[in-house]
C-alpha positions in Angstrom: 177.4 225.5 126.2 177.7 222.1 124.4 175.8 223.7 121.5 178.2 226.5 121.2 181.3 224.2 121.5 180.0 221.9 118.7 179.1 224.9 116.5 182.5 226.4 117.0 184.3 223.1 116.3 182.3 222.4 113.1 182.7 225.9 111.8 186.4 226.1 112.6 187.3 222.7 111.0 185.4 223.5 107.8 186.9 227.0 107.7 190.5 225.7 108.2 190.2 222.9 105.7 188.5 224.9 102.9 190.7 228.0 103.4 193.8 225.8 103.5 192.8 224.2 100.2 192.0 227.6 98.7 195.2 229.4 99.8 197.6 226.5 99.6 196.5 224.6 96.6 193.9 226.3 94.3 195.0 229.9 94.4 198.7 229.9 95.5 200.1 230.9 92.1 197.3 233.4 91.5 197.9 235.2 94.7 201.7 235.2 94.0 201.0 236.6 90.5 198.6 239.3 91.7 200.4 240.3 94.9 204.0 239.7 93.9 206.4 241.4 96.4 203.6 242.1 98.9 203.5 238.4 99.9 205.8 237.0 102.5 207.5 233.7 101.7 206.0 232.2 104.8 202.9 233.5 106.6 203.2 234.9 110.1 201.3 232.2 111.9 200.5 234.1 115.1 198.3 236.7 113.4 196.8 234.0 111.2 195.8 231.8 114.1 194.3 234.8 115.9 192.3 235.7 112.8 190.9 232.2 112.4 190.0 231.8 116.0 188.3 235.2 116.3 186.6 235.2 112.9 185.0 231.8 113.5 183.9 233.0 117.0 182.1 235.9 115.1 180.5 233.4 112.7 179.2 231.3 115.5 177.9 234.3 117.6 176.4 236.3 114.8 175.3 233.6 112.3 175.2 230.0 113.7 173.6 230.6 117.1 170.7 232.7 115.6 170.2 230.1 112.9 170.1 227.3 115.6 167.6 229.3 117.6 165.3 229.3 114.5 166.3 225.7 113.5 167.1 227.1 110.0 170.0 225.9 108.0 168.9 228.3 105.3 169.4 231.2 107.7 172.8 229.9 108.6 173.8 229.7 104.9 172.4 233.1 103.9 173.6 235.0 107.0 177.0 233.3 106.7 177.3 234.4 103.0 176.4 237.9 104.0 178.7 238.0 107.0 181.6 236.8 104.9 180.9 239.3 102.1 180.8 242.1 104.6 183.9 241.0 106.5 186.0 240.2 103.5 184.7 243.3 101.7 185.9 245.5 104.6 189.3 244.0 104.3 189.5 244.0 100.5 188.0 247.4 99.8 190.2 249.0 102.4 193.3 247.3 100.8 192.2 248.4 97.4 191.7 251.9 98.6 195.0 252.2 100.4 197.6 249.8 98.9 199.4 249.9 95.6 199.1 246.6 93.8 195.7 245.7 95.2 193.4 245.3 92.3 189.6 245.2 91.7 190.1 241.6 90.4 191.7 240.6 93.6 189.2 242.4 95.8 186.2 240.9 94.0 187.7 237.4 93.9 188.5 237.4 97.6 185.1 238.8 98.6 183.3 236.1 96.6 185.5 233.5 98.3 184.9 235.0 101.7 181.2 234.9 101.2 181.2 231.2 100.0 183.7 230.1 102.7 181.8 231.7 105.5 178.5 230.3 104.2 180.0 226.8 104.2 181.7 227.2 107.6 178.4 228.5 109.1 176.5 225.5 107.6 179.1 223.1 109.0 178.8 224.7 112.5 175.1 224.7 112.3 174.8 221.0 111.2 177.5 219.9 113.7 175.8 221.5 116.6 172.3 220.6 115.4 173.2 216.8 115.1 175.7 216.4 118.0 174.4 218.7 120.7 170.8 217.7 120.5 
């Protein structure tokens, strides 16, 4: 149980910090330009919190724990990148297929970010658990 708690803590902290920087600092103006009136002035924090908590739980269950079982940081990184690409791809491709104003540029950019972000969060969860729960 300690292993899971440390994995979750490490992955969640990395995910929140990195996604906060991405959304709030690096890409804020880009998203406003690409999404325009689709964006709210302030996010709805309830659904956002649920997303982060559940998504990172999925990362730990499907990526980090199997990587820990094999003692493989490489597996955590590659599986994390793939998991992120699939999850973000599902969201982005569905939006591109069904929403006006959702572009290929936005979908591809967001999918690349989702893959990288999930890779890094999975690695953080892996290393946190590997070092602190041993």
